[in-house]
HTML snippet that shows the backbone in 3Dmol.js (N, CA, C, O; Angstrom):
<script src="https://3Dmol.org/build/3Dmol-min.js"></script>
<div id="view" style="width:600px;height:400px;position:relative"></div>
<script>
const pdb = `
ATOM      1  N   MET A   1     -10.524 -16.526   3.331  1.00  0.00           N
ATOM      2  CA  MET A   1     -11.522 -16.883   2.345  1.00  0.00           C
ATOM      3  C   MET A   1     -11.147 -18.213   1.718  1.00  0.00           C
ATOM      4  O   MET A   1      -9.972 -18.572   1.658  1.00  0.00           O
ATOM      5  N   LYS A   2     -12.129 -18.925   1.263  1.00  0.00           N
ATOM      6  CA  LYS A   2     -11.888 -20.269   0.748  1.00  0.00           C
ATOM      7  C   LYS A   2     -11.238 -20.284  -0.633  1.00  0.00           C
ATOM      8  O   LYS A   2     -10.685 -21.304  -1.044  1.00  0.00           O
ATOM      9  N   ASP A   3     -11.299 -19.173  -1.346  1.00  0.00           N
ATOM     10  CA  ASP A   3     -10.707 -19.142  -2.683  1.00  0.00           C
ATOM     11  C   ASP A   3      -9.223 -18.808  -2.673  1.00  0.00           C
ATOM     12  O   ASP A   3      -8.612 -18.717  -3.737  1.00  0.00           O
ATOM     13  N   GLY A   4      -8.635 -18.626  -1.515  1.00  0.00           N
ATOM     14  CA  GLY A   4      -7.207 -18.358  -1.420  1.00  0.00           C
ATOM     15  C   GLY A   4      -6.834 -16.893  -1.543  1.00  0.00           C
ATOM     16  O   GLY A   4      -5.651 -16.563  -1.618  1.00  0.00           O
ATOM     17  N   THR A   5      -7.811 -16.020  -1.564  1.00  0.00           N
ATOM     18  CA  THR A   5      -7.540 -14.588  -1.719  1.00  0.00           C
ATOM     19  C   THR A   5      -6.738 -14.044  -0.549  1.00  0.00           C
ATOM     20  O   THR A   5      -5.847 -13.215  -0.739  1.00  0.00           O
ATOM     21  N   ARG A   6      -7.038 -14.492   0.638  1.00  0.00           N
ATOM     22  CA  ARG A   6      -6.344 -13.983   1.822  1.00  0.00           C
ATOM     23  C   ARG A   6      -4.864 -14.364   1.786  1.00  0.00           C
ATOM     24  O   ARG A   6      -4.010 -13.557   2.156  1.00  0.00           O
ATOM     25  N   VAL A   7      -4.552 -15.579   1.347  1.00  0.00           N
ATOM     26  CA  VAL A   7      -3.152 -16.015   1.262  1.00  0.00           C
ATOM     27  C   VAL A   7      -2.400 -15.164   0.248  1.00  0.00           C
ATOM     28  O   VAL A   7      -1.281 -14.725   0.513  1.00  0.00           O
ATOM     29  N   ILE A   8      -3.000 -14.931  -0.899  1.00  0.00           N
ATOM     30  CA  ILE A   8      -2.361 -14.117  -1.929  1.00  0.00           C
ATOM     31  C   ILE A   8      -2.143 -12.691  -1.428  1.00  0.00           C
ATOM     32  O   ILE A   8      -1.108 -12.086  -1.703  1.00  0.00           O
ATOM     33  N   PHE A   9      -3.115 -12.157  -0.693  1.00  0.00           N
ATOM     34  CA  PHE A   9      -2.971 -10.805  -0.146  1.00  0.00           C
ATOM     35  C   PHE A   9      -1.754 -10.722   0.759  1.00  0.00           C
ATOM     36  O   PHE A   9      -0.960  -9.788   0.640  1.00  0.00           O
ATOM     37  N   TRP A  10      -1.593 -11.682   1.661  1.00  0.00           N
ATOM     38  CA  TRP A  10      -0.463 -11.633   2.596  1.00  0.00           C
ATOM     39  C   TRP A  10       0.862 -11.888   1.887  1.00  0.00           C
ATOM     40  O   TRP A  10       1.881 -11.310   2.264  1.00  0.00           O
ATOM     41  N   LEU A  11       0.865 -12.738   0.873  1.00  0.00           N
ATOM     42  CA  LEU A  11       2.095 -12.937   0.095  1.00  0.00           C
ATOM     43  C   LEU A  11       2.479 -11.653  -0.639  1.00  0.00           C
ATOM     44  O   LEU A  11       3.650 -11.274  -0.661  1.00  0.00           O
ATOM     45  N   ASP A  12       1.505 -10.994  -1.233  1.00  0.00           N
ATOM     46  CA  ASP A  12       1.786  -9.725  -1.921  1.00  0.00           C
ATOM     47  C   ASP A  12       2.262  -8.655  -0.948  1.00  0.00           C
ATOM     48  O   ASP A  12       3.182  -7.896  -1.255  1.00  0.00           O
ATOM     49  N   THR A  13       1.640  -8.594   0.220  1.00  0.00           N
ATOM     50  CA  THR A  13       2.049  -7.620   1.230  1.00  0.00           C
ATOM     51  C   THR A  13       3.482  -7.883   1.687  1.00  0.00           C
ATOM     52  O   THR A  13       4.275  -6.952   1.829  1.00  0.00           O
ATOM     53  N   ALA A  14       3.809  -9.148   1.914  1.00  0.00           N
ATOM     54  CA  ALA A  14       5.168  -9.503   2.328  1.00  0.00           C
ATOM     55  C   ALA A  14       6.172  -9.150   1.235  1.00  0.00           C
ATOM     56  O   ALA A  14       7.263  -8.662   1.528  1.00  0.00           O
ATOM     57  N   LEU A  15       5.810  -9.394  -0.016  1.00  0.00           N
ATOM     58  CA  LEU A  15       6.709  -9.083  -1.125  1.00  0.00           C
ATOM     59  C   LEU A  15       6.955  -7.578  -1.225  1.00  0.00           C
ATOM     60  O   LEU A  15       8.086  -7.150  -1.456  1.00  0.00           O
ATOM     61  N   VAL A  16       5.915  -6.781  -1.054  1.00  0.00           N
ATOM     62  CA  VAL A  16       6.075  -5.323  -1.091  1.00  0.00           C
ATOM     63  C   VAL A  16       6.977  -4.859   0.047  1.00  0.00           C
ATOM     64  O   VAL A  16       7.823  -3.987  -0.153  1.00  0.00           O
ATOM     65  N   LEU A  17       6.808  -5.428   1.230  1.00  0.00           N
ATOM     66  CA  LEU A  17       7.665  -5.057   2.359  1.00  0.00           C
ATOM     67  C   LEU A  17       9.118  -5.448   2.110  1.00  0.00           C
ATOM     68  O   LEU A  17      10.028  -4.681   2.425  1.00  0.00           O
ATOM     69  N   VAL A  18       9.342  -6.624   1.551  1.00  0.00           N
ATOM     70  CA  VAL A  18      10.709  -7.064   1.253  1.00  0.00           C
ATOM     71  C   VAL A  18      11.351  -6.129   0.236  1.00  0.00           C
ATOM     72  O   VAL A  18      12.506  -5.734   0.395  1.00  0.00           O
ATOM     73  N   VAL A  19      10.606  -5.774  -0.808  1.00  0.00           N
ATOM     74  CA  VAL A  19      11.153  -4.862  -1.823  1.00  0.00           C
ATOM     75  C   VAL A  19      11.441  -3.494  -1.207  1.00  0.00           C
ATOM     76  O   VAL A  19      12.465  -2.884  -1.514  1.00  0.00           O
ATOM     77  N   ALA A  20      10.552  -3.005  -0.345  1.00  0.00           N
ATOM     78  CA  ALA A  20      10.782  -1.708   0.307  1.00  0.00           C
ATOM     79  C   ALA A  20      12.032  -1.746   1.177  1.00  0.00           C
ATOM     80  O   ALA A  20      12.817  -0.798   1.176  1.00  0.00           O
ATOM     81  N   ILE A  21      12.222  -2.828   1.915  1.00  0.00           N
ATOM     82  CA  ILE A  21      13.420  -2.957   2.756  1.00  0.00           C
ATOM     83  C   ILE A  21      14.674  -3.016   1.895  1.00  0.00           C
ATOM     84  O   ILE A  21      15.685  -2.393   2.223  1.00  0.00           O
ATOM     85  N   LEU A  22      14.613  -3.764   0.793  1.00  0.00           N
ATOM     86  CA  LEU A  22      15.770  -3.847  -0.100  1.00  0.00           C
ATOM     87  C   LEU A  22      16.096  -2.490  -0.715  1.00  0.00           C
ATOM     88  O   LEU A  22      17.268  -2.151  -0.879  1.00  0.00           O
ATOM     89  N   VAL A  23      15.072  -1.715  -1.055  1.00  0.00           N
ATOM     90  CA  VAL A  23      15.310  -0.370  -1.601  1.00  0.00           C
ATOM     91  C   VAL A  23      15.966   0.516  -0.551  1.00  0.00           C
ATOM     92  O   VAL A  23      16.906   1.251  -0.853  1.00  0.00           O
ATOM     93  N   LEU A  24      15.473   0.447   0.677  1.00  0.00           N
ATOM     94  CA  LEU A  24      16.070   1.259   1.743  1.00  0.00           C
ATOM     95  C   LEU A  24      17.516   0.860   2.019  1.00  0.00           C
ATOM     96  O   LEU A  24      18.334   1.700   2.394  1.00  0.00           O
ATOM     97  N   MET A  25      17.833  -0.427   1.832  1.00  0.00           N
ATOM     98  CA  MET A  25      19.202  -0.898   2.034  1.00  0.00           C
ATOM     99  C   MET A  25      20.059  -0.711   0.779  1.00  0.00           C
ATOM    100  O   MET A  25      21.239  -1.062   0.765  1.00  0.00           O
ATOM    101  N   ARG A  26      19.452  -0.153  -0.276  1.00  0.00           N
ATOM    102  CA  ARG A  26      20.123   0.086  -1.560  1.00  0.00           C
ATOM    103  C   ARG A  26      20.674  -1.194  -2.191  1.00  0.00           C
ATOM    104  O   ARG A  26      21.776  -1.207  -2.741  1.00  0.00           O
ATOM    105  N   GLN A  27      19.896  -2.254  -2.103  1.00  0.00           N
ATOM    106  CA  GLN A  27      20.243  -3.529  -2.733  1.00  0.00           C
ATOM    107  C   GLN A  27      19.509  -3.631  -4.074  1.00  0.00           C
ATOM    108  O   GLN A  27      18.607  -4.452  -4.243  1.00  0.00           O
ATOM    109  N   TRP A  28      19.909  -2.794  -5.006  1.00  0.00           N
ATOM    110  CA  TRP A  28      19.173  -2.674  -6.257  1.00  0.00           C
ATOM    111  C   TRP A  28      19.237  -3.936  -7.100  1.00  0.00           C
ATOM    112  O   TRP A  28      18.304  -4.218  -7.851  1.00  0.00           O
ATOM    113  N   ASP A  29      20.324  -4.705  -6.993  1.00  0.00           N
ATOM    114  CA  ASP A  29      20.415  -5.918  -7.800  1.00  0.00           C
ATOM    115  C   ASP A  29      19.326  -6.917  -7.408  1.00  0.00           C
ATOM    116  O   ASP A  29      18.781  -7.599  -8.277  1.00  0.00           O
ATOM    117  N   TYR A  30      19.001  -7.015  -6.122  1.00  0.00           N
ATOM    118  CA  TYR A  30      17.932  -7.916  -5.689  1.00  0.00           C
ATOM    119  C   TYR A  30      16.558  -7.395  -6.109  1.00  0.00           C
ATOM    120  O   TYR A  30      15.673  -8.176  -6.458  1.00  0.00           O
ATOM    121  N   VAL A  31      16.385  -6.083  -6.074  1.00  0.00           N
ATOM    122  CA  VAL A  31      15.111  -5.495  -6.489  1.00  0.00           C
ATOM    123  C   VAL A  31      14.876  -5.766  -7.972  1.00  0.00           C
ATOM    124  O   VAL A  31      13.779  -6.164  -8.364  1.00  0.00           O
ATOM    125  N   VAL A  32      15.886  -5.554  -8.785  1.00  0.00           N
ATOM    126  CA  VAL A  32      15.764  -5.798 -10.221  1.00  0.00           C
ATOM    127  C   VAL A  32      15.527  -7.284 -10.488  1.00  0.00           C
ATOM    128  O   VAL A  32      14.710  -7.634 -11.340  1.00  0.00           O
ATOM    129  N   ALA A  33      16.230  -8.158  -9.773  1.00  0.00           N
ATOM    130  CA  ALA A  33      16.040  -9.596  -9.955  1.00  0.00           C
ATOM    131  C   ALA A  33      14.623 -10.018  -9.579  1.00  0.00           C
ATOM    132  O   ALA A  33      14.023 -10.842 -10.270  1.00  0.00           O
ATOM    133  N   LEU A  34      14.082  -9.466  -8.497  1.00  0.00           N
ATOM    134  CA  LEU A  34      12.701  -9.780  -8.110  1.00  0.00           C
ATOM    135  C   LEU A  34      11.706  -9.302  -9.158  1.00  0.00           C
ATOM    136  O   LEU A  34      10.765 -10.021  -9.491  1.00  0.00           O
ATOM    137  N   LEU A  35      11.905  -8.098  -9.680  1.00  0.00           N
ATOM    138  CA  LEU A  35      10.994  -7.579 -10.693  1.00  0.00           C
ATOM    139  C   LEU A  35      11.045  -8.406 -11.973  1.00  0.00           C
ATOM    140  O   LEU A  35      10.007  -8.683 -12.573  1.00  0.00           O
ATOM    141  N   ILE A  36      12.241  -8.800 -12.395  1.00  0.00           N
ATOM    142  CA  ILE A  36      12.364  -9.644 -13.585  1.00  0.00           C
ATOM    143  C   ILE A  36      11.704 -10.996 -13.341  1.00  0.00           C
ATOM    144  O   ILE A  36      11.004 -11.515 -14.211  1.00  0.00           O
ATOM    145  N   GLY A  37      11.924 -11.567 -12.156  1.00  0.00           N
ATOM    146  CA  GLY A  37      11.297 -12.846 -11.827  1.00  0.00           C
ATOM    147  C   GLY A  37       9.783 -12.763 -11.831  1.00  0.00           C
ATOM    148  O   GLY A  37       9.113 -13.665 -12.333  1.00  0.00           O
ATOM    149  N   LEU A  38       9.235 -11.687 -11.275  1.00  0.00           N
ATOM    150  CA  LEU A  38       7.779 -11.520 -11.273  1.00  0.00           C
ATOM    151  C   LEU A  38       7.232 -11.339 -12.687  1.00  0.00           C
ATOM    152  O   LEU A  38       6.172 -11.873 -13.013  1.00  0.00           O
ATOM    153  N   LEU A  39       7.943 -10.596 -13.521  1.00  0.00           N
ATOM    154  CA  LEU A  39       7.500 -10.428 -14.901  1.00  0.00           C
ATOM    155  C   LEU A  39       7.502 -11.753 -15.650  1.00  0.00           C
ATOM    156  O   LEU A  39       6.569 -12.045 -16.399  1.00  0.00           O
ATOM    157  N   VAL A  40       8.537 -12.553 -15.456  1.00  0.00           N
ATOM    158  CA  VAL A  40       8.614 -13.858 -16.116  1.00  0.00           C
ATOM    159  C   VAL A  40       7.494 -14.769 -15.623  1.00  0.00           C
ATOM    160  O   VAL A  40       6.853 -15.453 -16.421  1.00  0.00           O
ATOM    161  N   MET A  41       7.253 -14.783 -14.309  1.00  0.00           N
ATOM    162  CA  MET A  41       6.189 -15.629 -13.768  1.00  0.00           C
ATOM    163  C   MET A  41       4.824 -15.189 -14.284  1.00  0.00           C
ATOM    164  O   MET A  41       3.985 -16.036 -14.592  1.00  0.00           O
ATOM    165  N   ASN A  42       4.583 -13.883 -14.386  1.00  0.00           N
ATOM    166  CA  ASN A  42       3.299 -13.396 -14.894  1.00  0.00           C
ATOM    167  C   ASN A  42       3.141 -13.669 -16.379  1.00  0.00           C
ATOM    168  O   ASN A  42       2.019 -13.845 -16.854  1.00  0.00           O
ATOM    169  N   TYR A  43       4.240 -13.708 -17.123  1.00  0.00           N
ATOM    170  CA  TYR A  43       4.159 -13.992 -18.552  1.00  0.00           C
ATOM    171  C   TYR A  43       3.869 -15.464 -18.800  1.00  0.00           C
ATOM    172  O   TYR A  43       3.012 -15.794 -19.620  1.00  0.00           O
ATOM    173  N   PHE A  44       4.569 -16.356 -18.102  1.00  0.00           N
ATOM    174  CA  PHE A  44       4.429 -17.779 -18.370  1.00  0.00           C
ATOM    175  C   PHE A  44       3.237 -18.416 -17.670  1.00  0.00           C
ATOM    176  O   PHE A  44       2.843 -19.521 -18.043  1.00  0.00           O
ATOM    177  N   GLY A  45       2.645 -17.764 -16.667  1.00  0.00           N
ATOM    178  CA  GLY A  45       1.474 -18.314 -15.987  1.00  0.00           C
ATOM    179  C   GLY A  45       0.297 -18.502 -16.928  1.00  0.00           C
ATOM    180  O   GLY A  45      -0.202 -19.620 -17.061  1.00  0.00           O
ATOM    181  N   PRO A  46      -0.168 -17.432 -17.591  1.00  0.00           N
ATOM    182  CA  PRO A  46      -1.289 -17.595 -18.533  1.00  0.00           C
ATOM    183  C   PRO A  46      -0.923 -18.458 -19.735  1.00  0.00           C
ATOM    184  O   PRO A  46      -1.772 -19.188 -20.245  1.00  0.00           O
ATOM    185  N   TRP A  47       0.319 -18.389 -20.196  1.00  0.00           N
ATOM    186  CA  TRP A  47       0.743 -19.190 -21.341  1.00  0.00           C
ATOM    187  C   TRP A  47       0.654 -20.671 -21.012  1.00  0.00           C
ATOM    188  O   TRP A  47       0.245 -21.470 -21.855  1.00  0.00           O
ATOM    189  N   ARG A  48       1.032 -21.042 -19.803  1.00  0.00           N
ATOM    190  CA  ARG A  48       1.016 -22.442 -19.402  1.00  0.00           C
ATOM    191  C   ARG A  48      -0.416 -22.949 -19.221  1.00  0.00           C
ATOM    192  O   ARG A  48      -0.693 -24.115 -19.501  1.00  0.00           O
ATOM    193  N   ARG A  49      -1.325 -22.094 -18.759  1.00  0.00           N
ATOM    194  CA  ARG A  49      -2.717 -22.509 -18.544  1.00  0.00           C
ATOM    195  C   ARG A  49      -3.449 -22.754 -19.851  1.00  0.00           C
ATOM    196  O   ARG A  49      -4.395 -23.541 -19.880  1.00  0.00           O
ATOM    197  N   ARG A  50      -3.040 -22.106 -20.930  1.00  0.00           N
ATOM    198  CA  ARG A  50      -3.722 -22.286 -22.215  1.00  0.00           C
ATOM    199  C   ARG A  50      -3.486 -23.665 -22.803  1.00  0.00           C
ATOM    200  O   ARG A  50      -4.320 -24.166 -23.557  1.00  0.00           O
ATOM    201  N   ARG A  51      -2.364 -24.286 -22.470  1.00  0.00           N
ATOM    202  CA  ARG A  51      -2.027 -25.578 -23.079  1.00  0.00           C
ATOM    203  C   ARG A  51      -2.701 -26.714 -22.400  1.00  0.00           C
ATOM    204  O   ARG A  51      -2.519 -27.865 -22.795  1.00  0.00           O
TER     205      ARG A  51
END
`;
const viewer = $3Dmol.createViewer("view");
viewer.addModel(pdb, "pdb");
viewer.setStyle({}, {cartoon: {color: "spectrum"}});
viewer.zoomTo();
viewer.render();
</script>
């Protein structure tokens, strides 16, 4: 799609697969780091657009 929805879908799918693989490998430190990184990115994304 021209709005970039397809790219975001595949990035999200890849991220879910990576997290699932890390959980199966019991690499919890990477899982926690990814979740914290995603939370920070989601928090600062809208904040940055307002300015």
